[in-house]
Each structure stands twice: as structure tokens, then as C-alpha cells.
Wavefront OBJ file of the C-alpha trace (Angstrom):
o trace
v 63.264 -25.227 -27.888
v 62.594 -25.252 -24.301
v 59.129 -24.561 -22.977
v 57.958 -21.248 -21.609
v 58.995 -21.034 -17.831
v 57.001 -17.925 -16.556
v 55.554 -14.593 -17.462
v 54.035 -11.872 -15.178
v 51.369 -9.143 -15.801
v 51.011 -6.074 -13.529
v 47.870 -3.955 -12.903
v 46.895 -1.489 -15.651
v 45.978 -1.101 -19.322
v 49.370 -1.569 -20.967
v 50.536 -4.553 -22.781
v 53.957 -6.024 -22.854
v 54.815 -8.525 -25.443
v 57.679 -10.809 -25.210
v 59.275 -13.540 -27.483
v 61.739 -16.117 -27.080
v 64.228 -17.316 -29.817
v 67.160 -19.579 -30.370
v 70.202 -18.494 -32.260
v 72.386 -21.250 -33.667
v 74.511 -21.626 -36.823
v 73.766 -18.130 -37.902
v 70.038 -18.727 -38.343
v 67.469 -16.736 -36.468
v 64.383 -18.801 -35.369
v 61.050 -17.700 -34.394
v 59.841 -17.659 -30.759
v 56.499 -17.887 -29.075
v 54.937 -14.741 -27.836
v 52.803 -14.535 -24.650
v 49.133 -14.297 -24.165
v 48.700 -11.279 -22.081
v 45.987 -9.713 -19.962
v 45.782 -5.881 -19.716
v 43.412 -3.095 -18.714
v 42.465 -0.192 -20.767
v 44.206 3.023 -20.003
v 46.756 1.407 -17.705
v 50.557 0.662 -18.583
v 52.050 -2.741 -18.176
v 55.817 -3.706 -17.948
v 58.351 -6.533 -17.161
v 56.869 -9.532 -18.981
v 59.694 -12.386 -18.997
v 59.843 -15.229 -21.508
v 62.589 -17.949 -21.573
v 64.473 -18.643 -24.778
v 66.161 -21.822 -26.111
v 69.331 -23.141 -24.136
v 72.468 -21.515 -25.054
v 71.922 -18.116 -23.636
v 70.924 -14.754 -25.073
v 72.997 -12.035 -26.532
v 70.557 -9.036 -26.988
v 73.014 -7.310 -29.450
v 72.315 -10.288 -31.885
v 68.558 -9.184 -32.167
v 69.217 -5.963 -34.010
v 66.067 -3.771 -34.398
v 62.981 -4.997 -32.549
v 59.453 -3.924 -33.615
v 56.216 -4.618 -31.629
v 52.913 -4.376 -33.365
v 50.264 -4.006 -30.709
v 47.285 -4.942 -33.000
v 45.386 -1.640 -32.420
v 47.120 0.196 -35.324
v 50.118 1.282 -33.323
v 53.796 0.082 -33.185
v 56.659 0.768 -30.981
v 60.257 -0.375 -30.655
v 60.940 -3.303 -28.279
v 63.805 -3.737 -25.871
v 65.779 -6.840 -25.328
v 67.727 -7.809 -22.298
v 69.596 -10.853 -20.981
v 68.898 -12.337 -17.753
v 70.891 -15.518 -17.187
v 69.875 -17.928 -19.954
v 66.618 -15.950 -20.667
v 66.332 -13.402 -23.431
v 63.629 -10.850 -22.598
v 61.885 -8.671 -25.137
v 59.628 -6.107 -23.593
v 57.598 -3.058 -24.609
v 55.337 -0.469 -23.131
v 51.853 0.434 -24.510
v 48.444 1.769 -23.313
v 45.272 0.605 -24.864
v 42.499 3.059 -25.207
v 39.748 0.584 -25.489
v 38.902 -2.828 -24.063
v 38.876 -5.718 -26.368
v 40.990 -8.650 -27.767
v 44.092 -7.817 -29.892
v 46.597 -9.815 -31.945
v 50.202 -8.771 -31.396
v 53.360 -9.619 -33.271
v 57.136 -9.080 -32.503
v 59.662 -8.834 -35.422
v 63.562 -8.378 -35.121
v 66.696 -8.998 -37.145
v 70.051 -10.471 -36.187
v 73.360 -8.942 -36.676
v 74.094 -11.276 -39.702
v 71.053 -9.867 -41.324
v 68.721 -12.886 -40.886
v 65.136 -11.917 -39.969
v 63.571 -13.086 -36.768
v 59.881 -13.561 -35.956
v 57.389 -12.539 -36.285
v 56.412 -13.795 -32.976
v 52.473 -13.749 -32.871
v 50.711 -13.310 -29.480
v 47.417 -11.991 -28.068
v 46.251 -9.457 -25.585
v 42.940 -9.387 -23.771
v 42.253 -5.915 -22.694
v 39.732 -5.575 -19.777
v 37.392 -2.657 -19.340
v 38.770 -0.095 -16.851
v 36.862 -0.114 -13.498
v 34.243 2.522 -13.332
v 33.210 4.111 -9.992
v 29.758 5.153 -8.687
v 28.991 7.221 -5.756
v 25.772 7.919 -3.828
v 24.265 11.338 -3.171
v 22.429 12.427 -0.001
v 19.296 10.557 1.061
v 15.938 11.927 -0.380
v 12.813 12.929 1.553
v 9.624 12.912 -0.356
v 5.878 12.462 0.181
v 3.886 9.494 -1.099
v 2.362 10.386 -4.415
v 4.913 13.101 -5.232
v 7.374 12.676 -8.123
v 10.993 12.195 -7.103
v 13.068 13.571 -9.978
v 16.676 14.004 -9.131
v 20.292 13.046 -9.688
v 20.597 9.715 -7.815
v 24.391 8.942 -8.152
v 27.606 10.344 -9.696
v 30.140 8.214 -11.611
v 33.612 8.368 -13.103
v 35.700 6.332 -15.623
v 39.462 6.430 -15.881
v 39.094 5.777 -19.579
v 36.131 8.149 -20.621
v 34.131 7.166 -23.412
v 31.045 8.613 -25.256
v 27.878 8.861 -22.912
v 26.160 6.242 -25.261
v 28.636 3.694 -24.057
v 27.260 3.848 -20.423
v 23.930 2.709 -18.956
v 22.365 2.561 -15.548
v 19.670 0.836 -13.696
v 17.840 2.270 -10.581
v 16.254 -0.105 -8.074
v 13.926 2.112 -6.152
v 13.585 -0.244 -3.208
v 9.834 -0.796 -3.403
v 10.078 -3.612 -5.992
v 10.183 -1.244 -9.045
v 13.257 -0.253 -11.263
v 13.804 1.974 -14.188
v 16.687 3.017 -16.483
v 18.780 5.851 -15.311
v 19.509 9.067 -17.372
v 23.189 9.300 -18.008
v 24.795 12.790 -17.778
v 28.307 14.002 -17.616
v 29.269 12.286 -14.377
v 25.685 11.943 -13.123
v 22.788 9.477 -13.065
v 19.405 10.907 -12.919
v 15.968 9.184 -12.471
v 12.292 9.830 -11.580
v 10.005 7.751 -9.531
v 6.700 8.141 -7.573
v 6.315 6.158 -4.323
v 2.826 4.935 -3.500
v 3.440 4.123 0.217
v 5.426 5.712 2.916
v 8.385 4.062 4.468
v 12.222 3.861 4.152
v 13.496 2.463 0.821
v 16.986 1.572 -0.320
v 17.794 2.946 -3.651
v 20.453 0.949 -5.512
v 22.015 2.595 -8.655
v 23.990 0.188 -10.841
v 26.282 1.942 -13.396
v 27.777 -0.024 -16.299
v 30.241 0.559 -19.245
v 29.475 -1.260 -22.243
v 32.804 -3.024 -21.932
v 31.619 -4.917 -18.937
v 32.765 -2.853 -15.911
v 30.187 -1.766 -13.407
v 29.821 -0.128 -9.909
v 26.918 0.363 -7.559
v 25.946 3.157 -5.281
v 23.301 3.085 -2.388
v 21.216 5.762 -0.732
v 17.712 5.923 0.871
v 14.280 7.472 0.082
v 12.521 8.425 3.225
v 8.816 8.609 2.143
v 6.046 10.153 4.347
v 2.316 9.704 4.063
v 0.248 7.224 1.939
v -2.004 7.484 -0.935
v -4.411 5.062 0.702
v -5.185 7.683 3.526
v -8.435 7.069 5.365
v -11.234 9.633 4.735
v -12.130 11.920 7.598
v -15.373 12.989 5.996
v -18.716 11.615 7.347
v -21.027 9.680 5.049
v -23.521 11.659 3.087
v -26.800 12.374 4.890
v -29.709 10.093 4.142
v -33.444 10.969 4.424
v -35.841 7.906 4.689
v -38.983 8.286 2.549
v -41.337 6.634 5.111
v -43.324 8.675 7.771
v -43.540 5.881 10.468
v -40.866 5.728 13.029
v -40.073 1.905 12.515
v -40.261 2.263 8.860
v -37.839 5.234 8.605
v -35.406 3.247 10.907
v -35.670 0.240 8.746
v -35.070 2.100 5.506
v -32.020 3.699 7.194
v -30.384 0.586 8.207
v -30.958 -1.044 4.917
v -29.247 1.944 3.193
v -26.406 2.097 5.548
v -25.667 -1.718 6.001
v -26.706 -3.197 2.557
v -26.490 -0.108 0.479
v -30.038 -0.419 -0.928
v -33.547 0.207 -0.118
v -35.688 -2.562 1.480
v -38.253 -4.298 -0.731
v -41.951 -3.721 0.306
v -41.920 -7.195 1.863
v -38.814 -6.766 3.744
v -40.028 -3.413 5.067
v -43.256 -4.881 6.256
v -41.539 -7.924 7.793
v -39.052 -5.679 9.715
v -41.469 -3.162 11.035
v -43.721 -5.955 12.058
v -40.926 -7.706 13.948
v -40.174 -4.441 15.776
v -43.910 -4.002 16.550
v -43.902 -7.435 18.127
v -41.105 -6.773 20.402
v -37.899 -7.490 18.371
v -35.078 -5.055 19.282
v -33.262 -2.803 16.846
v -30.044 -4.691 17.632
v -31.571 -8.012 16.784
v -32.700 -6.641 13.402
v -29.203 -5.069 12.652
v -27.436 -8.402 13.542
v -29.737 -10.230 11.215
v -28.767 -7.947 8.308
v -25.071 -7.989 9.335
v -25.153 -11.774 9.418
v -26.627 -12.229 5.956
v -24.704 -13.527 2.873
v -25.589 -10.287 1.123
v -23.766 -8.171 3.825
v -20.786 -10.645 3.898
v -20.450 -10.354 0.115
v -20.180 -6.533 0.656
v -17.521 -7.065 3.185
v -15.535 -9.340 0.827
v -15.947 -6.824 -2.119
v -14.800 -3.872 -0.151
v -11.660 -5.738 1.077
v -10.794 -6.700 -2.433
v -11.197 -3.127 -3.673
v -9.364 -1.654 -0.697
v -6.238 -4.089 -0.937
v -6.191 -5.478 -4.532
v -7.915 -2.680 -6.284
v -10.243 -5.053 -8.169
v -13.556 -6.727 -7.768
v -13.578 -10.231 -6.478
v -14.569 -13.130 -8.854
v -17.736 -15.012 -8.051
v -15.772 -17.952 -6.725
v -13.604 -15.737 -4.470
v -16.822 -14.133 -3.062
v -18.287 -17.426 -2.371
v -15.244 -18.711 -0.700
v -14.762 -15.833 1.592
v -18.490 -15.522 2.496
v -18.299 -19.071 3.591
v -15.170 -18.275 5.599
v -16.880 -15.364 7.315
v -19.916 -17.548 7.935
v -17.629 -20.100 9.717
v -16.589 -17.339 12.290
v -13.276 -16.242 10.709
v -14.219 -12.559 11.250
v -13.666 -9.524 9.060
v -10.026 -9.234 10.134
v -9.322 -12.780 9.365
v -10.672 -12.227 5.818
v -8.509 -9.128 5.436
v -5.335 -10.873 6.650
v -5.829 -13.629 4.160
v -6.005 -11.024 1.368
v -3.174 -8.881 2.739
v -0.835 -12.004 3.004
v -1.779 -13.397 -0.384
v 0.750 -13.840 -3.178
v -1.366 -11.406 -5.407
v -1.043 -8.632 -2.800
v 2.651 -9.300 -2.566
v 3.045 -9.025 -6.245
v 0.540 -6.189 -7.119
v 0.947 -3.926 -4.065
v 4.486 -4.793 -2.907
v 6.190 -5.521 -6.294
v 7.535 -8.820 -4.733
v 9.535 -6.700 -2.336
v 9.764 -7.170 1.415
v 10.289 -3.280 1.818
v 7.197 -2.830 -0.466
v 5.155 -5.280 1.489
v 5.636 -3.888 4.882
v 5.087 -0.247 3.633
v 2.098 -1.264 1.769
v 0.596 -3.085 4.767
v 0.904 -0.061 6.994
v -0.495 2.294 4.382
v -3.522 -0.084 3.540
v -4.246 -1.070 7.108
v -3.280 1.989 9.189
v -3.417 4.747 6.628
v 0.150 5.899 7.469
v 3.663 5.328 6.591
v 5.517 2.714 8.537
v 8.025 4.008 11.199
v 11.709 2.928 10.976
v 11.585 0.655 14.073
v 8.609 -1.220 12.976
v 10.036 -1.528 9.484
v 13.119 -3.124 10.943
v 11.344 -5.346 13.226
v 8.755 -6.525 10.607
v 11.388 -7.201 8.004
v 13.477 -9.092 10.560
v 10.378 -11.174 11.372
v 9.555 -11.925 7.800
v 13.248 -12.865 7.169
v 13.050 -15.405 10.032
v 10.211 -17.129 8.319
v 7.090 -15.451 9.938
v 4.325 -15.742 7.229
v 3.025 -12.495 5.715
v -0.565 -13.431 6.822
v 0.529 -13.612 10.375
v 2.213 -10.238 10.244
v -0.945 -8.736 8.726
v -3.037 -10.321 11.559
v -0.891 -8.612 14.128
v -1.300 -5.331 12.452
v -5.110 -5.759 12.223
v -5.309 -6.836 15.844
v -3.493 -3.583 17.093
v -5.247 -0.788 19.135
v -4.241 1.565 16.363
v -6.018 -0.466 13.721
v -9.188 -0.897 15.866
v -9.400 2.781 16.696
v -9.138 3.584 13.017
v -11.815 1.162 12.264
v -14.184 2.645 14.943
v -13.537 6.183 13.612
v -14.627 5.019 10.190
v -17.749 3.216 11.566
v -18.759 6.540 13.353
v -18.310 8.561 10.298
v -20.209 6.063 8.207
v -23.192 5.291 10.574
v -23.551 8.261 12.839
v -22.062 10.906 10.440
v -19.804 12.328 13.156
v -16.345 11.951 14.692
v -15.945 9.389 17.352
v -15.058 10.747 20.838
v -12.100 9.652 22.915
v -14.596 7.912 25.149
v -16.123 6.125 22.041
v -12.738 4.876 20.975
v -11.731 3.710 24.463
v -15.084 1.693 24.993
v -15.017 -0.070 21.595
v -11.341 -0.856 21.364
v -11.519 -2.415 24.737
v -14.649 -4.331 23.594
v -12.851 -5.644 20.474
v -9.666 -6.620 22.446
v -12.021 -8.778 24.644
v -13.340 -10.505 21.612
v -16.022 -8.313 20.205
v -16.533 -8.403 16.470
v -16.928 -5.678 13.849
v -20.654 -6.668 13.396
v -21.300 -6.434 17.089
v -19.971 -2.863 17.190
v -21.866 -1.924 14.067
v -25.077 -3.394 15.540
v -24.705 -1.532 18.783
v -24.087 1.740 16.828
v -27.144 1.451 14.479
v -29.463 0.283 17.317
v -28.541 3.178 19.547
v -30.949 6.114 20.364
v -28.512 8.486 18.701
v -28.682 6.590 15.277
v -32.464 6.278 15.648
v -32.805 10.038 16.192
v -30.557 10.698 13.271
v -33.365 9.575 10.891
v -36.173 10.577 13.160
v -35.231 14.302 14.084
v -37.511 16.299 16.284
v -36.608 19.915 15.459
v -40.198 21.048 16.030
v -40.967 19.201 19.225
v -38.712 19.533 22.422
v -39.346 17.019 25.183
v -43.077 16.150 25.779
v -44.234 15.967 29.316
v -47.505 15.017 31.066
v -48.385 18.098 32.824
v -51.256 17.109 34.959
v -53.898 14.460 34.595
v -54.758 14.268 30.891
v -52.753 17.327 29.736
v -49.677 17.006 27.676
v -47.189 19.971 27.275
v -44.519 20.817 24.769
v -43.126 23.735 22.668
v -43.290 24.035 18.858
v -40.555 25.919 16.995
v -43.006 26.332 13.997
v -46.707 25.925 13.178
v -47.533 22.236 12.949
v -50.252 19.621 12.699
v -49.884 17.307 15.676
v -50.732 13.690 16.158
v -50.257 11.488 19.209
v -49.398 7.750 18.606
v -50.251 5.407 21.295
v -48.790 2.002 21.868
v -49.623 -0.534 24.553
v -47.003 -2.585 26.275
v -47.594 -6.345 26.655
v -47.468 -8.060 29.056
v -48.177 -5.802 31.969
v -45.159 -4.924 33.948
v -42.332 -2.525 33.983
v -42.393 -0.079 31.154
v -39.394 1.919 30.123
v -39.927 5.499 29.100
v -36.427 5.785 27.577
v -36.872 3.043 24.907
v -38.501 3.856 21.607
v -39.867 0.365 21.532
v -40.100 -1.463 24.869
v -40.407 -5.234 24.617
v -43.778 -6.423 23.171
v -45.740 -3.419 22.073
v -48.787 -3.172 19.941
v -50.216 -0.086 18.272
v -53.413 1.179 19.860
v -54.086 4.057 17.510
v -53.500 7.718 16.456
v -55.053 10.789 18.035
v -55.368 13.905 15.852
v -54.913 17.204 17.699
v -55.022 19.346 14.475
v -53.034 22.492 13.644
v -51.196 24.424 16.447
v -49.075 27.526 16.251
v -45.517 27.695 17.351
v -44.709 28.410 21.077
v -45.655 26.639 24.298
v -48.803 24.539 24.043
v -51.017 22.322 26.089
v -52.894 19.409 24.616
v -55.867 18.219 26.514
v -56.510 14.484 25.937
v -59.183 12.352 27.625
v -57.185 9.062 27.015
v -59.534 8.180 24.194
v -58.258 6.575 21.033
v -60.685 6.155 18.081
v -63.573 6.779 20.507
v -62.232 3.964 22.827
v -61.157 4.992 26.286
v -57.908 3.275 27.315
v -58.205 0.596 29.919
v -55.794 -0.292 32.678
v -52.185 -0.983 31.629
v -48.886 0.618 30.417
v -48.785 2.735 27.378
v -46.079 4.569 25.324
v -46.965 7.918 23.907
v -45.177 9.600 20.986
v -46.074 13.048 19.513
v -45.446 13.684 15.975
v -45.550 17.095 14.153
v -46.323 17.502 10.402
v -46.511 20.399 8.018
v -48.375 20.838 4.824
v -46.585 21.266 1.650
v -47.502 21.041 -2.059
v -45.087 19.062 -4.230
v -44.687 20.543 -7.675
v -45.641 17.202 -9.343
v -48.886 16.587 -7.346
v -52.057 18.579 -7.471
v -52.918 18.013 -3.913
v -51.552 18.772 -0.458
v -49.582 16.223 1.366
v -48.064 16.113 4.919
v -44.314 16.110 5.768
v -43.031 14.869 9.181
v -40.949 17.626 10.722
v -40.600 16.438 14.268
v -41.011 13.554 16.726
v -41.161 13.897 20.512
v -39.484 11.691 23.107
v -41.428 8.671 24.029
v -43.403 9.089 27.315
v -44.647 6.152 29.468
v -48.125 6.254 30.847
v -49.672 3.899 33.389
v -53.341 3.688 33.809
v -54.516 1.905 37.081
l 1 2 3 4 5 6 7 8 9 10 11 12 13 14 15 16 17 18 19 20 21 22 23 24 25 26 27 28 29 30 31 32 33 34 35 36 37 38 39 40 41 42 43 44 45 46 47 48 49 50 51 52 53 54 55 56 57 58 59 60 61 62 63 64 65 66 67 68 69 70 71 72 73 74 75 76 77 78 79 80 81 82 83 84 85 86 87 88 89 90 91 92 93 94 95 96 97 98 99 100 101 102 103 104 105 106 107 108 109 110 111 112 113 114 115 116 117 118 119 120 121 122 123 124 125 126 127 128 129 130 131 132 133 134 135 136 137 138 139 140 141 142 143 144 145 146 147 148 149 150 151 152 153 154 155 156 157 158 159 160 161 162 163 164 165 166 167 168 169 170 171 172 173 174 175 176 177 178 179 180 181 182 183 184 185 186 187 188 189 190 191 192 193 194 195 196 197 198 199 200 201 202 203 204 205 206 207 208 209 210 211 212 213 214 215 216 217 218 219 220 221 222 223 224 225 226 227 228 229 230 231 232 233 234 235 236 237 238 239 240 241 242 243 244 245 246 247 248 249 250 251 252 253 254 255 256 257 258 259 260 261 262 263 264 265 266 267 268 269 270 271 272 273 274 275 276 277 278 279 280 281 282 283 284 285 286 287 288 289 290 291 292 293 294 295 296 297 298 299 300 301 302 303 304 305 306 307 308 309 310 311 312 313 314 315 316 317 318 319 320 321 322 323 324 325 326 327 328 329 330 331 332 333 334 335 336 337 338 339 340 341 342 343 344 345 346 347 348 349 350 351 352 353 354 355 356 357 358 359 360 361 362 363 364 365 366 367 368 369 370 371 372 373 374 375 376 377 378 379 380 381 382 383 384 385 386 387 388 389 390 391 392 393 394 395 396 397 398 399 400 401 402 403 404 405 406 407 408 409 410 411 412 413 414 415 416 417 418 419 420 421 422 423 424 425 426 427 428 429 430 431 432 433 434 435 436 437 438 439 440 441 442 443 444 445 446 447 448 449 450 451 452 453 454 455 456 457 458 459 460 461 462 463 464 465 466 467 468 469 470 471 472 473 474 475 476 477 478 479 480 481 482 483 484 485 486 487 488 489 490 491 492 493 494 495 496 497 498 499 500 501 502 503 504 505 506 507 508 509 510 511 512 513 514 515 516 517 518 519 520 521 522 523 524 525 526 527 528 529 530 531 532 533 534 535 536 537 538 539 540 541 542 543 544 545 546 547 548 549 550 551 552 553 554 555 556 557 558 559 560
């Protein structure tokens, strides 16, 4: 026999089997059938196989039968083409797979031919998938919709199909197969533009993909616009109330008795409120709070002791709060837990966590391009944390936390400019909590409008309710310029308290002979503060106590 010279397969799901044979001396000899590739549901024709030398007479083959291996048979057709003898047939396979075929025939002299055994590999018909329109959804809201449509030229039961939905934020889920549809449900945590990829598969191996987008607005990690809860210090003295307030607001706890005594004594000896605040803000205790809040905000867990120690040391070396936050935002843990190891997920989570808003399309494109070119995630996080938008958001939060009010446009402009010039978070906080506004927040004066020295030794004010009045007198040391606008001028010492007794509401005059504890004041500069108290009887105490209800403005007095 001569070897096979050529055969050809055309697109589709039909198989054509061919054999070649030799006829000599009245004996029919078996040929070799082809190995053919086909596609389900598509016909195939014109497969040519050479026979032995000596030519081919199709009339000598008699009846030709092709068994296709899938339980069906059909007659074959023989044709001569030069020295070749072609046996061809037409068939459509309904299902992909591998099949064994055979061709049998008989000659005119009655001798059987074949069977010629061959094989057919039937590939899965190519399925198709199409996208639907882009989706618009809010962060935190469930997106539950048809995300793609599909078709198959050789339809099968729905159980034969499957689909995977990549939601573009690093998460994926199985699709729900319907008649020509793929459904899915997902909740986006962060705002941004996410590419949804739906991959539709037939169990035979054919697959197709469709792409659309989810435009997600808002963030679950939105900044709170509510002020911090009010706090009422338990102490009655001005300095003590202030110290209790800053310990509460900065460290989240009350000062120990020794801490309260040391702080109030320092203020009495001339330390400024700003110096006291910066001391607390520079402590390891406060820095541990900064580390813990950053871990909770960005990684949603508490730091381990070793992590706290590492970052407290980093803050102590001058890295700054934003340096700490950039390290956490750029960490592999953040990329895995918040971004699902996705670039889209990272930039969207970064904007939500740092700026409390969804990323805009231009920024998303630019940031993803930067990351693709090799810019580290920590560098990108530092850029966001150094923006005016971030610093404005930070300052708004500080005003809500410490002053319990919204920051004005002037406040924002002043402090963002300060931070752009190198100012730190702690310096801004120290300025806020050392301000007269913060001091007055915890030392209100509802019962005493501004006090004035009317004439000589007479003090004047107005009470909004009946009150017991006392005058606290401080002496400024050394002698020199005294400021009447500061609550504690440099180097002051307590002289004593003058009791004026009960006065009724309305305009009043207090006559004072400049004597404190039976000692007349000598030459020098003094600071006068009028305090108002009311009697009240707590239910758990059998005796009456006094409650501070008002503090006047400080008034400077110079005695020559």
C-alpha cells in the first residue's frame, strides 16, 4: 500500500470518514481511515485519502456503510479522482467528545472490504457571551442583577454551564446560570470604577468572556460630621478643670492625682497650656493611641505589641503621623485585606480610607498608571496624605473632636497652610487645646458676663441668676507687663480668694478694699478672676455643696 498523502477538515461539527483500499486479483483489502477533527453541531465534507497504486473504480466498492461511533450510521459515497479513491460521508455530532468510526463496503465480486477503523475528536461548539449596560450603585448597597447574556449553537441542559464573575475589586463569585443569562450579586465597600469580567463556560471546554463596569459612589468609611460628646470636668479650679479636659481629650482618661497636681502646679509656675499639651502629645502613651487608631481605621484590627512598639519608635524619630499612616496604607496586609490584591481595589480603598470619598475617574487612571510604572504604594499613599483635601479633612476632624464644633473656612485655610509649611498634627492639636476657646469650653461663664473695674476698688458685673461670688487673686512675677487677655500670664502665683457671699441676679457692684485674707495688696501687677457658685444638695450626700456655674474674664490690676 502507498502511504496517506493528504486529508482536509473544514469548520463545523460534522465528521467525514475516508478509507483507502487496494483491489487486486479479485480480493478486497482493508484501508486505513483518517483521524478527523470536528466541532459539535457543525457539518464537515470533502475528506480525501489516497488508495494503493492501480487506480480506483468506485463501482467495485458496492454498498458503503459508515458507522459514526455515536450510535448512528449512514451510507458513504465513493468517487474516483485520478489514482485516488475517495470515500466520504456527512454527519453532525450532537455532543463533543472522542468517537471511534468504521467504514465497511463490499466489492462487485462479493468479497467484503474493511472495516476501516478511524477516530473523530469532536470539539465543543464555541459559546458566546455579551455584556449588559454598566451599573451605577452606592457603596454598601447590594448589586443584584443580570451581568451578562450567553448563547450556544449546540444548546445543552443548564447544568452543563458555569460562570465566574470577577467584580473588579479583587473579589469574585460564581454566576447564576439562567436561560441565556448570567446573574450575580455583590456589595462594593469602596467607591470607584470597577471592571466586571464575566467568564461563561461549557463543560465541554468552550468559554467566552464579557466585560462591563460598575460605577460605585460613596464609601462605607465616611468621615463622621458629628462633634465629640461633651465633657464636664469634676474639678472646681480653672487649671484643674483644664488639665482634666486635655487628659480626657488627648489620652482618653482622667489624670492620676499626682499628674493633676503636677500639671496644675506647672501652670501656676508659668508653664503655658501649649507646653502642657505638647508634653502629652509627645508621650509614648499618646503615640500608642495614634498607632492603634491607624490600625483600627485601615486594617480593622488592633496592633500587636511589637507593632505598637515599632511604630511608637518611628513616631518618636520624627516620622510624623502621616508617615505612619502611609506605611500602613502601603503595606502588603492592607493590599490583601482592604484591596483584595487588586490595583483597582487599592486606589479605591485608599481614597475611601484617607479622603472619605470615592475616587474620581481621572485620579483612578493616573494613580493606576503610576502604580503600573513602578511607583510604590507607600509613595502614592504619602501623596494623598499630603494633599490639601486630606489636611482639610483632618482639621475638620480635630475641630469636631476638641472644640466640638465645625471648622470655619478661615480655620481650614490657616491650618492647611501651616501644615503645608511643615507643621505637624501635634502642633495643630496643641494650638487648638491651648486656645482660649478650648479653655472656655470647660470653664463656661453663663452667670457672669465680662467683669470690669468701675472705679477705684469697685468691681462691676451682671448675674443671670442668684450666685455666691468669690474673687481669686493672682500675682504676676516678676513685675513687668501684665496681659489681661491671658488666663495665666507668665509666672503667676496665687495670692488668695475673697468671699463676696450671695448676690441676686442682675447688675451688681462689688466693693473691695484690695485686701486678701486680712492682708492688703502691695505694689505690683495682679490678675483677678470672679467665680460664681450655686448651692445644691446631691441625693447621695446629707450636706450642701457648691457647684461652679460661671467664671468671669480675667482682669489685670496694677497697684503703684
